[in-house]
All heavy atoms as atom14 arrays in JSON, in Angstrom:
{
  "sequence": "MDNESLVIFVIVVLCLGAVLIMGKEKVPPRLKRGMALTAVILIALAFIFIIYSLLA",
  "atom14_mask": [
    [1, 1, 1, 1, 1, 1, 1, 1, 0, 0, 0, 0, 0, 0],
    [1, 1, 1, 1, 1, 1, 1, 1, 0, 0, 0, 0, 0, 0],
    [1, 1, 1, 1, 1, 1, 1, 1, 0, 0, 0, 0, 0, 0],
    [1, 1, 1, 1, 1, 1, 1, 1, 1, 0, 0, 0, 0, 0],
    [1, 1, 1, 1, 1, 1, 0, 0, 0, 0, 0, 0, 0, 0],
    [1, 1, 1, 1, 1, 1, 1, 1, 0, 0, 0, 0, 0, 0],
    [1, 1, 1, 1, 1, 1, 1, 0, 0, 0, 0, 0, 0, 0],
    [1, 1, 1, 1, 1, 1, 1, 1, 0, 0, 0, 0, 0, 0],
    [1, 1, 1, 1, 1, 1, 1, 1, 1, 1, 1, 0, 0, 0],
    [1, 1, 1, 1, 1, 1, 1, 0, 0, 0, 0, 0, 0, 0],
    [1, 1, 1, 1, 1, 1, 1, 1, 0, 0, 0, 0, 0, 0],
    [1, 1, 1, 1, 1, 1, 1, 0, 0, 0, 0, 0, 0, 0],
    [1, 1, 1, 1, 1, 1, 1, 0, 0, 0, 0, 0, 0, 0],
    [1, 1, 1, 1, 1, 1, 1, 1, 0, 0, 0, 0, 0, 0],
    [1, 1, 1, 1, 1, 1, 0, 0, 0, 0, 0, 0, 0, 0],
    [1, 1, 1, 1, 1, 1, 1, 1, 0, 0, 0, 0, 0, 0],
    [1, 1, 1, 1, 0, 0, 0, 0, 0, 0, 0, 0, 0, 0],
    [1, 1, 1, 1, 1, 0, 0, 0, 0, 0, 0, 0, 0, 0],
    [1, 1, 1, 1, 1, 1, 1, 0, 0, 0, 0, 0, 0, 0],
    [1, 1, 1, 1, 1, 1, 1, 1, 0, 0, 0, 0, 0, 0],
    [1, 1, 1, 1, 1, 1, 1, 1, 0, 0, 0, 0, 0, 0],
    [1, 1, 1, 1, 1, 1, 1, 1, 0, 0, 0, 0, 0, 0],
    [1, 1, 1, 1, 0, 0, 0, 0, 0, 0, 0, 0, 0, 0],
    [1, 1, 1, 1, 1, 1, 1, 1, 1, 0, 0, 0, 0, 0],
    [1, 1, 1, 1, 1, 1, 1, 1, 1, 0, 0, 0, 0, 0],
    [1, 1, 1, 1, 1, 1, 1, 1, 1, 0, 0, 0, 0, 0],
    [1, 1, 1, 1, 1, 1, 1, 0, 0, 0, 0, 0, 0, 0],
    [1, 1, 1, 1, 1, 1, 1, 0, 0, 0, 0, 0, 0, 0],
    [1, 1, 1, 1, 1, 1, 1, 0, 0, 0, 0, 0, 0, 0],
    [1, 1, 1, 1, 1, 1, 1, 1, 1, 1, 1, 0, 0, 0],
    [1, 1, 1, 1, 1, 1, 1, 1, 0, 0, 0, 0, 0, 0],
    [1, 1, 1, 1, 1, 1, 1, 1, 1, 0, 0, 0, 0, 0],
    [1, 1, 1, 1, 1, 1, 1, 1, 1, 1, 1, 0, 0, 0],
    [1, 1, 1, 1, 0, 0, 0, 0, 0, 0, 0, 0, 0, 0],
    [1, 1, 1, 1, 1, 1, 1, 1, 0, 0, 0, 0, 0, 0],
    [1, 1, 1, 1, 1, 0, 0, 0, 0, 0, 0, 0, 0, 0],
    [1, 1, 1, 1, 1, 1, 1, 1, 0, 0, 0, 0, 0, 0],
    [1, 1, 1, 1, 1, 1, 1, 0, 0, 0, 0, 0, 0, 0],
    [1, 1, 1, 1, 1, 0, 0, 0, 0, 0, 0, 0, 0, 0],
    [1, 1, 1, 1, 1, 1, 1, 0, 0, 0, 0, 0, 0, 0],
    [1, 1, 1, 1, 1, 1, 1, 1, 0, 0, 0, 0, 0, 0],
    [1, 1, 1, 1, 1, 1, 1, 1, 0, 0, 0, 0, 0, 0],
    [1, 1, 1, 1, 1, 1, 1, 1, 0, 0, 0, 0, 0, 0],
    [1, 1, 1, 1, 1, 0, 0, 0, 0, 0, 0, 0, 0, 0],
    [1, 1, 1, 1, 1, 1, 1, 1, 0, 0, 0, 0, 0, 0],
    [1, 1, 1, 1, 1, 0, 0, 0, 0, 0, 0, 0, 0, 0],
    [1, 1, 1, 1, 1, 1, 1, 1, 1, 1, 1, 0, 0, 0],
    [1, 1, 1, 1, 1, 1, 1, 1, 0, 0, 0, 0, 0, 0],
    [1, 1, 1, 1, 1, 1, 1, 1, 1, 1, 1, 0, 0, 0],
    [1, 1, 1, 1, 1, 1, 1, 1, 0, 0, 0, 0, 0, 0],
    [1, 1, 1, 1, 1, 1, 1, 1, 0, 0, 0, 0, 0, 0],
    [1, 1, 1, 1, 1, 1, 1, 1, 1, 1, 1, 1, 0, 0],
    [1, 1, 1, 1, 1, 1, 0, 0, 0, 0, 0, 0, 0, 0],
    [1, 1, 1, 1, 1, 1, 1, 1, 0, 0, 0, 0, 0, 0],
    [1, 1, 1, 1, 1, 1, 1, 1, 0, 0, 0, 0, 0, 0],
    [1, 1, 1, 1, 1, 0, 0, 0, 0, 0, 0, 0, 0, 0]
  ],
  "atom14_positions": [
    [[99.34, 100.44, 113.33], [98.52, 101.39, 114.04], [99.04, 101.53, 115.47], [99.41, 100.57, 116.11], [97.07, 100.91, 114.04], [96.12, 101.88, 114.68], [94.4, 101.39, 114.57], [94.06, 101.82, 112.89], [0.0, 0.0, 0.0], [0.0, 0.0, 0.0], [0.0, 0.0, 0.0], [0.0, 0.0, 0.0], [0.0, 0.0, 0.0], [0.0, 0.0, 0.0]],
    [[99.03, 102.74, 115.95], [99.53, 103.04, 117.3], [98.53, 102.52, 118.34], [97.36, 102.91, 118.35], [99.72, 104.55, 117.43], [100.35, 104.92, 118.74], [100.98, 104.05, 119.38], [100.23, 106.09, 119.13], [0.0, 0.0, 0.0], [0.0, 0.0, 0.0], [0.0, 0.0, 0.0], [0.0, 0.0, 0.0], [0.0, 0.0, 0.0], [0.0, 0.0, 0.0]],
    [[99.0, 101.63, 119.2], [98.11, 101.01, 120.19], [97.61, 102.0, 121.23], [96.5, 101.87, 121.73], [98.81, 99.84, 120.86], [98.9, 98.64, 119.94], [98.1, 98.49, 119.03], [99.87, 97.8, 120.19], [0.0, 0.0, 0.0], [0.0, 0.0, 0.0], [0.0, 0.0, 0.0], [0.0, 0.0, 0.0], [0.0, 0.0, 0.0], [0.0, 0.0, 0.0]],
    [[98.45, 102.96, 121.6], [98.05, 103.92, 122.62], [96.88, 104.77, 122.14], [95.91, 104.96, 122.87], [99.23, 104.82, 122.97], [98.95, 105.79, 124.09], [100.17, 106.61, 124.46], [101.29, 106.12, 124.24], [99.97, 107.72, 124.95], [0.0, 0.0, 0.0], [0.0, 0.0, 0.0], [0.0, 0.0, 0.0], [0.0, 0.0, 0.0], [0.0, 0.0, 0.0]],
    [[96.94, 105.27, 120.91], [95.83, 106.07, 120.4], [94.59, 105.22, 120.18], [93.46, 105.7, 120.33], [96.23, 106.76, 119.1], [96.55, 105.81, 118.12], [0.0, 0.0, 0.0], [0.0, 0.0, 0.0], [0.0, 0.0, 0.0], [0.0, 0.0, 0.0], [0.0, 0.0, 0.0], [0.0, 0.0, 0.0], [0.0, 0.0, 0.0], [0.0, 0.0, 0.0]],
    [[94.76, 103.94, 119.85], [93.63, 103.04, 119.69], [92.91, 102.83, 121.02], [91.68, 102.88, 121.09], [94.08, 101.7, 119.13], [93.0, 100.64, 118.99], [91.96, 101.06, 117.97], [93.61, 99.31, 118.63], [0.0, 0.0, 0.0], [0.0, 0.0, 0.0], [0.0, 0.0, 0.0], [0.0, 0.0, 0.0], [0.0, 0.0, 0.0], [0.0, 0.0, 0.0]],
    [[93.66, 102.65, 122.08], [93.06, 102.45, 123.41], [92.32, 103.71, 123.84], [91.2, 103.63, 124.36], [94.15, 102.07, 124.44], [93.6, 102.12, 125.85], [94.7, 100.7, 124.12], [0.0, 0.0, 0.0], [0.0, 0.0, 0.0], [0.0, 0.0, 0.0], [0.0, 0.0, 0.0], [0.0, 0.0, 0.0], [0.0, 0.0, 0.0], [0.0, 0.0, 0.0]],
    [[92.9, 104.87, 123.61], [92.24, 106.13, 123.96], [90.95, 106.28, 123.17], [89.91, 106.67, 123.72], [93.19, 107.32, 123.73], [94.35, 107.26, 124.72], [92.45, 108.64, 123.84], [95.45, 108.25, 124.45], [0.0, 0.0, 0.0], [0.0, 0.0, 0.0], [0.0, 0.0, 0.0], [0.0, 0.0, 0.0], [0.0, 0.0, 0.0], [0.0, 0.0, 0.0]],
    [[90.98, 105.98, 121.87], [89.79, 106.08, 121.03], [88.69, 105.16, 121.53], [87.53, 105.57, 121.64], [90.14, 105.76, 119.58], [88.96, 105.75, 118.65], [88.37, 106.94, 118.26], [88.44, 104.56, 118.18], [87.29, 106.94, 117.41], [87.35, 104.56, 117.34], [86.77, 105.74, 116.95], [0.0, 0.0, 0.0], [0.0, 0.0, 0.0], [0.0, 0.0, 0.0]],
    [[89.02, 103.93, 121.85], [88.02, 102.96, 122.32], [87.41, 103.42, 123.64], [86.18, 103.37, 123.82], [88.65, 101.56, 122.45], [87.73, 100.61, 123.18], [89.01, 101.0, 121.09], [0.0, 0.0, 0.0], [0.0, 0.0, 0.0], [0.0, 0.0, 0.0], [0.0, 0.0, 0.0], [0.0, 0.0, 0.0], [0.0, 0.0, 0.0], [0.0, 0.0, 0.0]],
    [[88.22, 103.89, 124.56], [87.7, 104.36, 125.85], [86.78, 105.56, 125.66], [85.68, 105.61, 126.24], [88.86, 104.71, 126.81], [89.58, 103.43, 127.21], [88.36, 105.47, 128.03], [90.87, 103.66, 127.97], [0.0, 0.0, 0.0], [0.0, 0.0, 0.0], [0.0, 0.0, 0.0], [0.0, 0.0, 0.0], [0.0, 0.0, 0.0], [0.0, 0.0, 0.0]],
    [[87.17, 106.5, 124.82], [86.35, 107.69, 124.6], [85.03, 107.32, 123.93], [83.96, 107.84, 124.29], [87.13, 108.73, 123.76], [86.22, 109.83, 123.26], [88.26, 109.31, 124.57], [0.0, 0.0, 0.0], [0.0, 0.0, 0.0], [0.0, 0.0, 0.0], [0.0, 0.0, 0.0], [0.0, 0.0, 0.0], [0.0, 0.0, 0.0], [0.0, 0.0, 0.0]],
    [[85.07, 106.42, 122.95], [83.85, 106.03, 122.25], [82.9, 105.28, 123.18], [81.68, 105.52, 123.15], [84.2, 105.18, 121.01], [82.98, 104.47, 120.46], [84.82, 106.05, 119.94], [0.0, 0.0, 0.0], [0.0, 0.0, 0.0], [0.0, 0.0, 0.0], [0.0, 0.0, 0.0], [0.0, 0.0, 0.0], [0.0, 0.0, 0.0], [0.0, 0.0, 0.0]],
    [[83.41, 104.39, 124.0], [82.54, 103.68, 124.93], [81.95, 104.62, 125.98], [80.79, 104.47, 126.37], [83.29, 102.53, 125.57], [83.68, 101.4, 124.6], [84.49, 100.34, 125.32], [82.48, 100.81, 123.92], [0.0, 0.0, 0.0], [0.0, 0.0, 0.0], [0.0, 0.0, 0.0], [0.0, 0.0, 0.0], [0.0, 0.0, 0.0], [0.0, 0.0, 0.0]],
    [[82.71, 105.61, 126.41], [82.17, 106.62, 127.33], [81.09, 107.46, 126.65], [80.07, 107.79, 127.27], [83.28, 107.52, 127.85], [84.39, 106.7, 128.99], [0.0, 0.0, 0.0], [0.0, 0.0, 0.0], [0.0, 0.0, 0.0], [0.0, 0.0, 0.0], [0.0, 0.0, 0.0], [0.0, 0.0, 0.0], [0.0, 0.0, 0.0], [0.0, 0.0, 0.0]],
    [[81.3, 107.8, 125.39], [80.29, 108.55, 124.64], [79.0, 107.75, 124.54], [77.91, 108.29, 124.75], [80.79, 108.87, 123.24], [79.75, 109.42, 122.26], [79.31, 110.81, 122.68], [80.29, 109.43, 120.85], [0.0, 0.0, 0.0], [0.0, 0.0, 0.0], [0.0, 0.0, 0.0], [0.0, 0.0, 0.0], [0.0, 0.0, 0.0], [0.0, 0.0, 0.0]],
    [[79.1, 106.46, 124.25], [77.92, 105.62, 124.19], [77.2, 105.56, 125.52], [75.97, 105.63, 125.58], [0.0, 0.0, 0.0], [0.0, 0.0, 0.0], [0.0, 0.0, 0.0], [0.0, 0.0, 0.0], [0.0, 0.0, 0.0], [0.0, 0.0, 0.0], [0.0, 0.0, 0.0], [0.0, 0.0, 0.0], [0.0, 0.0, 0.0], [0.0, 0.0, 0.0]],
    [[77.93, 105.45, 126.61], [77.33, 105.41, 127.94], [76.64, 106.73, 128.27], [75.53, 106.74, 128.81], [78.38, 105.09, 128.99], [0.0, 0.0, 0.0], [0.0, 0.0, 0.0], [0.0, 0.0, 0.0], [0.0, 0.0, 0.0], [0.0, 0.0, 0.0], [0.0, 0.0, 0.0], [0.0, 0.0, 0.0], [0.0, 0.0, 0.0], [0.0, 0.0, 0.0]],
    [[77.25, 107.83, 127.93], [76.65, 109.14, 128.2], [75.38, 109.31, 127.38], [74.37, 109.82, 127.9], [77.66, 110.27, 127.89], [76.98, 111.62, 127.84], [78.78, 110.26, 128.9], [0.0, 0.0, 0.0], [0.0, 0.0, 0.0], [0.0, 0.0, 0.0], [0.0, 0.0, 0.0], [0.0, 0.0, 0.0], [0.0, 0.0, 0.0], [0.0, 0.0, 0.0]],
    [[75.38, 108.88, 126.14], [74.18, 109.0, 125.31], [73.05, 108.13, 125.84], [71.89, 108.52, 125.81], [74.49, 108.65, 123.86], [75.27, 109.69, 123.08], [75.59, 109.18, 121.69], [74.51, 110.98, 123.0], [0.0, 0.0, 0.0], [0.0, 0.0, 0.0], [0.0, 0.0, 0.0], [0.0, 0.0, 0.0], [0.0, 0.0, 0.0], [0.0, 0.0, 0.0]],
    [[73.38, 106.94, 126.31], [72.34, 106.06, 126.84], [71.77, 106.63, 128.14], [70.56, 106.62, 128.35], [72.91, 104.64, 127.06], [73.15, 103.97, 125.71], [71.98, 103.8, 127.91], [73.91, 102.67, 125.8], [0.0, 0.0, 0.0], [0.0, 0.0, 0.0], [0.0, 0.0, 0.0], [0.0, 0.0, 0.0], [0.0, 0.0, 0.0], [0.0, 0.0, 0.0]],
    [[72.63, 107.14, 129.02], [72.16, 107.65, 130.3], [71.42, 108.98, 130.17], [70.54, 109.27, 130.98], [73.33, 107.81, 131.27], [73.89, 106.49, 131.74], [75.13, 106.67, 133.01], [76.49, 107.39, 132.11], [0.0, 0.0, 0.0], [0.0, 0.0, 0.0], [0.0, 0.0, 0.0], [0.0, 0.0, 0.0], [0.0, 0.0, 0.0], [0.0, 0.0, 0.0]],
    [[71.75, 109.78, 129.18], [71.14, 111.1, 129.06], [70.18, 111.25, 127.9], [69.97, 112.36, 127.42], [0.0, 0.0, 0.0], [0.0, 0.0, 0.0], [0.0, 0.0, 0.0], [0.0, 0.0, 0.0], [0.0, 0.0, 0.0], [0.0, 0.0, 0.0], [0.0, 0.0, 0.0], [0.0, 0.0, 0.0], [0.0, 0.0, 0.0], [0.0, 0.0, 0.0]],
    [[69.59, 110.15, 127.45], [68.74, 110.23, 126.27], [67.43, 110.98, 126.5], [66.83, 111.46, 125.55], [68.45, 108.83, 125.73], [67.64, 107.96, 126.65], [67.46, 106.59, 126.06], [66.72, 105.7, 127.05], [66.59, 104.35, 126.55], [0.0, 0.0, 0.0], [0.0, 0.0, 0.0], [0.0, 0.0, 0.0], [0.0, 0.0, 0.0], [0.0, 0.0, 0.0]],
    [[67.0, 111.13, 127.75], [65.76, 111.86, 128.01], [65.95, 113.38, 127.88], [65.0, 114.11, 127.64], [65.25, 111.56, 129.43], [64.81, 110.13, 129.63], [65.97, 109.22, 130.02], [66.97, 109.73, 130.54], [65.84, 108.01, 129.78], [0.0, 0.0, 0.0], [0.0, 0.0, 0.0], [0.0, 0.0, 0.0], [0.0, 0.0, 0.0], [0.0, 0.0, 0.0]],
    [[67.16, 113.85, 128.04], [67.43, 115.29, 128.05], [67.73, 115.85, 126.66], [67.84, 117.05, 126.51], [68.61, 115.59, 128.97], [68.33, 115.21, 130.4], [69.53, 115.44, 131.27], [69.25, 114.94, 132.68], [70.42, 115.03, 133.54], [0.0, 0.0, 0.0], [0.0, 0.0, 0.0], [0.0, 0.0, 0.0], [0.0, 0.0, 0.0], [0.0, 0.0, 0.0]],
    [[67.85, 114.99, 125.65], [68.2, 115.42, 124.31], [66.93, 115.8, 123.56], [65.93, 115.08, 123.63], [68.94, 114.29, 123.55], [69.26, 114.7, 122.14], [70.18, 113.9, 124.3], [0.0, 0.0, 0.0], [0.0, 0.0, 0.0], [0.0, 0.0, 0.0], [0.0, 0.0, 0.0], [0.0, 0.0, 0.0], [0.0, 0.0, 0.0], [0.0, 0.0, 0.0]],
    [[66.94, 116.92, 122.82], [65.77, 117.28, 122.02], [65.46, 116.18, 120.99], [66.38, 115.56, 120.46], [66.19, 118.57, 121.31], [67.3, 119.12, 122.12], [67.97, 117.94, 122.76], [0.0, 0.0, 0.0], [0.0, 0.0, 0.0], [0.0, 0.0, 0.0], [0.0, 0.0, 0.0], [0.0, 0.0, 0.0], [0.0, 0.0, 0.0], [0.0, 0.0, 0.0]],
    [[64.19, 115.93, 120.71], [63.81, 114.82, 119.83], [64.44, 114.89, 118.44], [64.76, 113.87, 117.85], [62.29, 114.95, 119.73], [61.87, 115.72, 120.92], [63.03, 116.59, 121.27], [0.0, 0.0, 0.0], [0.0, 0.0, 0.0], [0.0, 0.0, 0.0], [0.0, 0.0, 0.0], [0.0, 0.0, 0.0], [0.0, 0.0, 0.0], [0.0, 0.0, 0.0]],
    [[64.66, 116.08, 117.9], [65.2, 116.17, 116.55], [66.69, 115.82, 116.49], [67.22, 115.56, 115.42], [64.95, 117.55, 115.95], [65.63, 118.67, 116.7], [65.2, 120.03, 116.16], [65.84, 121.08, 116.89], [66.81, 121.84, 116.4], [67.22, 121.66, 115.17], [67.36, 122.77, 117.13], [0.0, 0.0, 0.0], [0.0, 0.0, 0.0], [0.0, 0.0, 0.0]],
    [[67.37, 115.81, 117.62], [68.79, 115.48, 117.64], [69.05, 114.02, 118.01], [70.18, 113.53, 117.85], [69.52, 116.37, 118.64], [69.59, 117.85, 118.31], [70.31, 118.59, 119.42], [70.28, 118.08, 116.99], [0.0, 0.0, 0.0], [0.0, 0.0, 0.0], [0.0, 0.0, 0.0], [0.0, 0.0, 0.0], [0.0, 0.0, 0.0], [0.0, 0.0, 0.0]],
    [[68.04, 113.31, 118.53], [68.25, 111.95, 119.02], [68.75, 111.02, 117.93], [69.67, 110.24, 118.14], [66.96, 111.39, 119.61], [66.67, 111.88, 121.0], [65.46, 111.18, 121.57], [65.18, 111.72, 122.95], [64.05, 111.05, 123.57], [0.0, 0.0, 0.0], [0.0, 0.0, 0.0], [0.0, 0.0, 0.0], [0.0, 0.0, 0.0], [0.0, 0.0, 0.0]],
    [[68.14, 111.05, 116.76], [68.51, 110.12, 115.69], [69.94, 110.36, 115.22], [70.71, 109.41, 115.05], [67.55, 110.25, 114.52], [67.9, 109.31, 113.39], [66.87, 109.31, 112.33], [65.67, 108.65, 112.86], [64.5, 108.69, 112.27], [64.35, 109.35, 111.16], [63.47, 108.07, 112.8], [0.0, 0.0, 0.0], [0.0, 0.0, 0.0], [0.0, 0.0, 0.0]],
    [[70.33, 111.6, 115.03], [71.69, 111.91, 114.58], [72.74, 111.52, 115.6], [73.79, 110.97, 115.24], [0.0, 0.0, 0.0], [0.0, 0.0, 0.0], [0.0, 0.0, 0.0], [0.0, 0.0, 0.0], [0.0, 0.0, 0.0], [0.0, 0.0, 0.0], [0.0, 0.0, 0.0], [0.0, 0.0, 0.0], [0.0, 0.0, 0.0], [0.0, 0.0, 0.0]],
    [[72.47, 111.8, 116.85], [73.42, 111.45, 117.9], [73.54, 109.93, 118.06], [74.65, 109.41, 118.23], [73.02, 112.09, 119.23], [73.23, 113.59, 119.24], [72.65, 114.38, 120.75], [73.68, 113.62, 121.96], [0.0, 0.0, 0.0], [0.0, 0.0, 0.0], [0.0, 0.0, 0.0], [0.0, 0.0, 0.0], [0.0, 0.0, 0.0], [0.0, 0.0, 0.0]],
    [[72.41, 109.23, 117.97], [72.45, 107.78, 118.08], [73.19, 107.16, 116.9], [73.99, 106.23, 117.08], [71.03, 107.23, 118.16], [0.0, 0.0, 0.0], [0.0, 0.0, 0.0], [0.0, 0.0, 0.0], [0.0, 0.0, 0.0], [0.0, 0.0, 0.0], [0.0, 0.0, 0.0], [0.0, 0.0, 0.0], [0.0, 0.0, 0.0], [0.0, 0.0, 0.0]],
    [[72.96, 107.67, 115.71], [73.65, 107.15, 114.53], [75.15, 107.4, 114.61], [75.95, 106.51, 114.3], [73.07, 107.8, 113.27], [73.6, 107.3, 111.95], [73.29, 105.82, 111.77], [73.01, 108.1, 110.81], [0.0, 0.0, 0.0], [0.0, 0.0, 0.0], [0.0, 0.0, 0.0], [0.0, 0.0, 0.0], [0.0, 0.0, 0.0], [0.0, 0.0, 0.0]],
    [[75.54, 108.57, 115.06], [76.96, 108.87, 115.23], [77.6, 107.95, 116.26], [78.7, 107.44, 116.05], [77.13, 110.34, 115.66], [76.52, 111.18, 114.69], [78.59, 110.71, 115.81], [0.0, 0.0, 0.0], [0.0, 0.0, 0.0], [0.0, 0.0, 0.0], [0.0, 0.0, 0.0], [0.0, 0.0, 0.0], [0.0, 0.0, 0.0], [0.0, 0.0, 0.0]],
    [[76.92, 107.73, 117.37], [77.45, 106.85, 118.42], [77.58, 105.42, 117.9], [78.59, 104.76, 118.17], [76.56, 106.88, 119.65], [0.0, 0.0, 0.0], [0.0, 0.0, 0.0], [0.0, 0.0, 0.0], [0.0, 0.0, 0.0], [0.0, 0.0, 0.0], [0.0, 0.0, 0.0], [0.0, 0.0, 0.0], [0.0, 0.0, 0.0], [0.0, 0.0, 0.0]],
    [[76.6, 104.93, 117.15], [76.67, 103.57, 116.62], [77.83, 103.43, 115.65], [78.56, 102.43, 115.68], [75.32, 103.19, 115.95], [75.45, 101.95, 115.11], [74.25, 103.02, 116.99], [0.0, 0.0, 0.0], [0.0, 0.0, 0.0], [0.0, 0.0, 0.0], [0.0, 0.0, 0.0], [0.0, 0.0, 0.0], [0.0, 0.0, 0.0], [0.0, 0.0, 0.0]],
    [[78.02, 104.4, 114.79], [79.13, 104.35, 113.82], [80.47, 104.36, 114.55], [81.37, 103.57, 114.22], [79.03, 105.52, 112.83], [77.83, 105.3, 111.91], [80.3, 105.67, 112.02], [77.5, 106.48, 111.03], [0.0, 0.0, 0.0], [0.0, 0.0, 0.0], [0.0, 0.0, 0.0], [0.0, 0.0, 0.0], [0.0, 0.0, 0.0], [0.0, 0.0, 0.0]],
    [[80.63, 105.22, 115.54], [81.89, 105.28, 116.28], [82.16, 104.0, 117.06], [83.3, 103.52, 117.11], [81.9, 106.49, 117.22], [82.02, 107.85, 116.55], [81.87, 108.96, 117.58], [83.34, 107.97, 115.83], [0.0, 0.0, 0.0], [0.0, 0.0, 0.0], [0.0, 0.0, 0.0], [0.0, 0.0, 0.0], [0.0, 0.0, 0.0], [0.0, 0.0, 0.0]],
    [[81.13, 103.43, 117.67], [81.31, 102.18, 118.42], [81.66, 101.04, 117.48], [82.53, 100.22, 117.78], [80.06, 101.88, 119.28], [79.96, 102.91, 120.41], [80.11, 100.48, 119.84], [78.67, 102.87, 121.17], [0.0, 0.0, 0.0], [0.0, 0.0, 0.0], [0.0, 0.0, 0.0], [0.0, 0.0, 0.0], [0.0, 0.0, 0.0], [0.0, 0.0, 0.0]],
    [[81.01, 101.0, 116.32], [81.34, 99.97, 115.32], [82.78, 100.11, 114.85], [83.51, 99.12, 114.71], [80.38, 100.05, 114.16], [0.0, 0.0, 0.0], [0.0, 0.0, 0.0], [0.0, 0.0, 0.0], [0.0, 0.0, 0.0], [0.0, 0.0, 0.0], [0.0, 0.0, 0.0], [0.0, 0.0, 0.0], [0.0, 0.0, 0.0], [0.0, 0.0, 0.0]],
    [[83.22, 101.34, 114.61], [84.62, 101.57, 114.22], [85.59, 101.14, 115.31], [86.66, 100.59, 115.02], [84.84, 103.05, 113.89], [84.45, 103.5, 112.5], [84.59, 105.01, 112.39], [85.3, 102.82, 111.45], [0.0, 0.0, 0.0], [0.0, 0.0, 0.0], [0.0, 0.0, 0.0], [0.0, 0.0, 0.0], [0.0, 0.0, 0.0], [0.0, 0.0, 0.0]],
    [[85.22, 101.39, 116.56], [86.09, 100.98, 117.66], [86.28, 99.47, 117.67], [87.4, 98.97, 117.83], [85.52, 101.46, 118.99], [0.0, 0.0, 0.0], [0.0, 0.0, 0.0], [0.0, 0.0, 0.0], [0.0, 0.0, 0.0], [0.0, 0.0, 0.0], [0.0, 0.0, 0.0], [0.0, 0.0, 0.0], [0.0, 0.0, 0.0], [0.0, 0.0, 0.0]],
    [[85.19, 98.72, 117.5], [85.31, 97.27, 117.49], [86.06, 96.77, 116.26], [86.82, 95.81, 116.34], [83.94, 96.62, 117.62], [83.39, 96.69, 119.01], [82.24, 97.42, 119.27], [84.03, 96.07, 120.07], [81.74, 97.52, 120.55], [83.53, 96.15, 121.35], [82.38, 96.88, 121.59], [0.0, 0.0, 0.0], [0.0, 0.0, 0.0], [0.0, 0.0, 0.0]],
    [[85.87, 97.41, 115.12], [86.64, 97.05, 113.93], [88.12, 97.28, 114.16], [88.95, 96.45, 113.8], [86.13, 97.84, 112.7], [84.74, 97.32, 112.31], [87.09, 97.72, 111.53], [84.04, 98.17, 111.28], [0.0, 0.0, 0.0], [0.0, 0.0, 0.0], [0.0, 0.0, 0.0], [0.0, 0.0, 0.0], [0.0, 0.0, 0.0], [0.0, 0.0, 0.0]],
    [[88.48, 98.41, 114.78], [89.88, 98.68, 115.06], [90.46, 97.69, 116.06], [91.63, 97.31, 115.96], [90.06, 100.11, 115.58], [89.88, 101.17, 114.54], [89.48, 102.44, 114.91], [90.1, 100.91, 113.2], [89.3, 103.43, 113.95], [89.92, 101.89, 112.24], [89.53, 103.17, 112.62], [0.0, 0.0, 0.0], [0.0, 0.0, 0.0], [0.0, 0.0, 0.0]],
    [[89.66, 97.27, 117.04], [90.14, 96.27, 118.0], [90.43, 94.95, 117.3], [91.48, 94.34, 117.5], [89.1, 96.06, 119.13], [89.05, 97.29, 120.04], [89.43, 94.82, 119.95], [87.9, 97.26, 121.02], [0.0, 0.0, 0.0], [0.0, 0.0, 0.0], [0.0, 0.0, 0.0], [0.0, 0.0, 0.0], [0.0, 0.0, 0.0], [0.0, 0.0, 0.0]],
    [[89.52, 94.52, 116.44], [89.72, 93.27, 115.71], [90.93, 93.38, 114.79], [91.75, 92.48, 114.69], [88.44, 92.9, 114.93], [87.35, 92.52, 115.92], [88.7, 91.75, 113.96], [85.98, 92.36, 115.28], [0.0, 0.0, 0.0], [0.0, 0.0, 0.0], [0.0, 0.0, 0.0], [0.0, 0.0, 0.0], [0.0, 0.0, 0.0], [0.0, 0.0, 0.0]],
    [[91.06, 94.52, 114.12], [92.21, 94.74, 113.23], [93.53, 94.68, 114.0], [94.5, 94.08, 113.53], [92.06, 96.08, 112.52], [93.25, 96.42, 111.66], [93.44, 95.81, 110.44], [94.19, 97.37, 112.08], [94.53, 96.11, 109.65], [95.28, 97.67, 111.3], [95.45, 97.06, 110.09], [96.53, 97.36, 109.32], [0.0, 0.0, 0.0], [0.0, 0.0, 0.0]],
    [[93.55, 95.3, 115.18], [94.8, 95.3, 115.95], [95.14, 93.9, 116.48], [96.3, 93.57, 116.65], [94.73, 96.3, 117.11], [93.81, 95.84, 118.07], [0.0, 0.0, 0.0], [0.0, 0.0, 0.0], [0.0, 0.0, 0.0], [0.0, 0.0, 0.0], [0.0, 0.0, 0.0], [0.0, 0.0, 0.0], [0.0, 0.0, 0.0], [0.0, 0.0, 0.0]],
    [[94.12, 93.08, 116.75], [94.38, 91.71, 117.2], [94.9, 90.83, 116.05], [95.71, 89.92, 116.28], [93.12, 91.09, 117.78], [92.64, 91.67, 119.11], [91.31, 91.06, 119.51], [93.67, 91.45, 120.2], [0.0, 0.0, 0.0], [0.0, 0.0, 0.0], [0.0, 0.0, 0.0], [0.0, 0.0, 0.0], [0.0, 0.0, 0.0], [0.0, 0.0, 0.0]],
    [[94.44, 91.08, 114.85], [94.85, 90.27, 113.7], [96.16, 90.73, 113.08], [96.82, 89.96, 112.41], [93.75, 90.28, 112.63], [92.42, 89.63, 113.06], [91.4, 89.79, 111.95], [92.62, 88.18, 113.42], [0.0, 0.0, 0.0], [0.0, 0.0, 0.0], [0.0, 0.0, 0.0], [0.0, 0.0, 0.0], [0.0, 0.0, 0.0], [0.0, 0.0, 0.0]],
    [[96.52, 91.99, 113.29], [97.74, 92.53, 112.67], [98.97, 92.25, 113.5], [99.0, 91.88, 114.58], [97.59, 94.02, 112.45], [0.0, 0.0, 0.0], [0.0, 0.0, 0.0], [0.0, 0.0, 0.0], [0.0, 0.0, 0.0], [0.0, 0.0, 0.0], [0.0, 0.0, 0.0], [0.0, 0.0, 0.0], [0.0, 0.0, 0.0], [0.0, 0.0, 0.0]]
  ]
}
């Protein structure tokens, strides 16, 4: 796996999580669950990719 694209992905995902946490009051209630679920899945994938790159 390309380390440069992995680093970019991790940075973008962590920034997305931070933006969702800081702006959660401005999101319509019907979109909150979907956005939170998407952010959790992306952050989990980022950590899985980090562990995979350390073990490979």
